TIRO-475866 format. One record per atom (N, C-alpha, C, O): x, z, y; residue in three letters. Coordinates in steps of 0.02 Angstrom, whole numbers, plus 32768, in hexadecimal, padded with zeros to 4 digits. Example, Ala and Ser with C-alpha at 12.3 -4.5 7.8 and 13.67 -1.06 7.14 Angstrom:
829481867EE4ala/826781867F1Fala/829481867F5Bala/82C881A77F5Aala/828281627F90ser/82AC81657FCBser/8285818A8002ser/829E81928039ser/
This chain:
7DE97DA27F0Cmet/7DD47DE27F1Amet/7E0B7E1D7F06met/7E247E277ECFmet/7E167E407F43leu/7E4C7E787F1Aleu/7E297EA97F0Bleu/7DFE7EC37F2Fleu/7E3D7EBC7ECCile/7E1E7EE87E9Dile/7E2B7F327EBDile/7DFE7F5C7EBCile/7E5E7F3F7ED3asn/7E767F7C7EEBasn/7E587F9C7F1Dasn/7E477F797F4Dasn/7E4D7FD37F21asn/7E3D7FF97F5Casn/7E73801E7F80asn/7E79805B7F7Dasn/7E9C7FF47FA4ile/7EE080107FC0ile/7ED2804F7FDDile/7EF8807D7FCCile/7E9F805D800Bglu/7E9E809A802Aglu/7EA080D68000glu/7EBE810A800Cglu/7E7B80C87FCEval/7E7580FD7F95val/7EBA81057F78val/7EDA813A7F76val/7ECB80C97F62asp/7F1380D37F49asp/7F5080F37F70asp/7F7E81107F53asp/7F4D80EB7FA6val/7F82810C7FDDval/7F7781487FD6val/7FA6816E7FCEval/7F3381617FD7lys/7F2081B27FEAlys/7F2F81D47FA2lys/7F3F82107F9Flys/7F2A81AD7F69val/7F3481CC7F2Aval/7F8E81D97F1Fval/7FA9820D7F0Cval/7FAE819B7F30lys/7FF3819B7F2Elys/801081D27F65lys/804381F27F58lys/7FEE81DD7FA0cys/800882127FCCcys/8002825D7FAFcys/802A828B7FB9cys/7FCA82617F8Bile/7FC782A27F74ile/7FF282A97F34ile/800982E07F25ile/7FFE82707F0Bglu/8029827F7EE2glu/8071828D7EE9glu/809382AA7EBFglu/808782757F22glu/80D082787F39glu/80D382AC7F6Cglu/810982B87F87glu/80A082CA7F7Casp/809A83087FB5asp/80B582E57FF3asp/80ED82F78007asp/809182B38016tyr/80A2828E8046tyr/805C828F807Atyr/802382978064tyr/8069828780B5thr/802B827C80DFthr/803B823D8100thr/8072822280FAthr/800B82258124gln/801D81DE814Egln/804581F78186gln/807181D3819Cgln/803B822D819Fthr/806F823E81D6thr/80B1823F81BDthr/80E0822C81E1thr/80BA8253817Flys/810682618165lys/811C8213815Alys/81538200816Dlys/80EF81E9813Bile/80FF81A68134ile/811681828175ile/814D8166817Bile/80E7818681A4ala/80E9816D81E5ala/813081808209ala/814E81538227ala/814381B28207lys/818681C98214lys/81C981A881EClys/81FD81948206lys/81B981A881AAglu/81F481858187glu/81F981518197glu/8231813C81A6glu/81BE8125819Bile/81CA80D6819Eile/81D480C681F2ile/81E780908207ile/81C480FA8217gly/81C680DF8265gly/819680C78286gly/819C809982AFgly/815980E98275thr/811780CC8297thr/80F8811082A5thr/81108147829Athr/80B280FE82C5ser/808B813382D2ser/805D81478292ser/805B81228260ser/803D817A8295ala/80108191825Fala/7FCE816C8266ala/7FB581588232ala/7FB0815F829Fpro/7F6D813B82A7pro/7F7B80F28292pro/7F4C80D38279pro/7FC080CE829Btyr/7FC880958284tyr/7FD0808A823Btyr/7FBB8057821Ftyr/7FF180C18218val/7FED80B381D2val/7F9D80C081B2val/7F8A80A4817Eval/7F7880E681D2ser/7F3280F281BDser/7F1280B981C9ser/7EEA80A5819Eser/7F1A809A81FEarg/7EFB80548206arg/7F09801E81E1arg/7EDE7FF581D1arg/7F49801B81CFleu/7F5E7FF08196leu/7F397FF18155leu/7F1E7FC0813Cleu/7F3A80358138ile/7F2680418102ile/7ED780318100ile/7EBD801380D1ile/7EB880468130arg/7E6E80358132arg/7E567FF18132arg/7E237FDF8116arg/7E847FC58158asn/7E757F818152asn/7EA37F5E811Easn/7EE07F5B8125asn/7E837F4780EEasn/7EAF7F2A80BBasn/7EC57EEB80BFasn/7EF47ED9809Casn/7EA27EBA80F1asp/7EA87E788106asp/7EF87E7C811Dasp/7F1F7E528108asp/7F0C7EAB8146val/7F487EB7816Aval/7F807EBC812Bval/7FAF7E94812Aval/7F797EEB80F8ile/7FB27EF280D1ile/7FB37EBE80A0ile/7FEA7EA6808File/7F7B7EA88084val/7F827E718050val/7F667E2B807Cval/7F317E2E809Aval/7F897DF7807Easn/7F7D7DC280AAasn/7F3A7DA48088asn/7F347D96804Casn/7F0A7D9B80B8asn/7EC77D8B80A9asn/7EC17D3B8090asn/7E967D26806Aasn/7EF37D1680ACile/7EFF7CC88094ile/7F0D7CC88047ile/7EED7CAC801Bile/7F3E7CE98044phe/7F537CF47FEAphe/7F1D7D0D7FCCphe/7F107CF17F96phe/7EF27D3E7FDFile/7EBA7D4F7FB1ile/7E8F7D167FA4ile/7E7B7D047F6Dile/7E827CF87FE3lys/7E547CB87FE3lys/7E6C7C7A7FB5lys/7E467C597F92lys/7EAA7C727FBAval/7ECD7C377F89val/7EBD7C527F43val/7E977C347F1Cval/7EDB7C897F34met/7ED07CA47EE3met/7E887C987ED7met/7E7B7C7B7EA3met/7E567CAB7EFEglu/7E107CA97EE7glu/7DF97C627EE1glu/7DCD7C537EB9glu/7E197C327F0Acys/7E0D7BF27EFFcys/7E287BCF7EBBcys/7E0B7BA27E9Dcys/7E5B7BE97EADleu/7E7D7BDF7E5Eleu/7E517BFA7E2Dleu/7E527BE17DF5leu/7E217C337E3Bgly/7DFF7C5B7E02gly/7E1F7C987DF8gly/7E187CAD7DBEgly/7E427CBD7E1Etyr/7E637CFA7E14tyr/7E537D297E41tyr/7E537D1C7E7Dtyr/7E457D677E2Basp/7E477DA37E51asp/7E887DBF7E5Basp/7EB57DAA7E37asp/7E977DF07E89val/7EDD7E077E91val/7EDF7E527E8Cval/7EC07E747EB6val/7F007E6D7E5Eglu/7F0A7EAC7E4Eglu/7F507EBC7E4Eglu/7F7A7EA47E28glu/7F5C7EF67E89leu/7F9A7F0B7E8Bleu/7FAC7F457E5Aleu/7F827F6E7E48leu/7FF17F467E45ile/80157F877E16ile/803C7FA37E3Eile/805A7F847E6Aile/80417FE27E33tyr/806D800B7E53tyr/80A480247E27tyr/808C803D7DF5tyr/80E580267E28val/811C80257E01val/814380557E24val/815F80427E57val/814B809D7E0Dlys/817680C37E1Flys/81C280BD7E28lys/81E180BF7DF3lys/81E580B77E5Barg/822F80AA7E61arg/825080DD7E45arg/823B81167E4Carg/828880D27E22lys/82B381007DFFlys/82DA81207E48lys/82E281007E7Dlys/82EB81547E3Elys/831681747E6Dlys/8359815D7E5Dlys/837181577E25lys/837D814F7EA1lys/83BE813D7E98lys/83EA81827E88lys/83D581B97E9Alys/8421817B7E68gln/845081BA7E64gln/848481B87E93gln/84A281847EA2gln/849181F07EAAala/84BD82017EDDala/850081E57EC8ala/850F81EE7E8Dala/852D81C27EF1ala/857881A87EEDala/859E81E67ED7ala/858C821F7EE7ala/85D181D97EB2arg/85FE820B7E9Carg/863982087EBEarg/866682317EB2arg/
């Protein structure tokens, strides 16, 4: 079982980072409806077979999000 609610997680991170799904779509080179559809459909983002394998082994899957450190500008 995937413990995370990816749709809620992404929406919270968008608010925290002052991003919209439209802005994300533009930056990664795709459409806003496609980003929205991916976020709503967790099976597309996290491989369903991987989840089933881990469940078979007795594990649930929980994603953690780690903020990357910003790169410093070259001098």
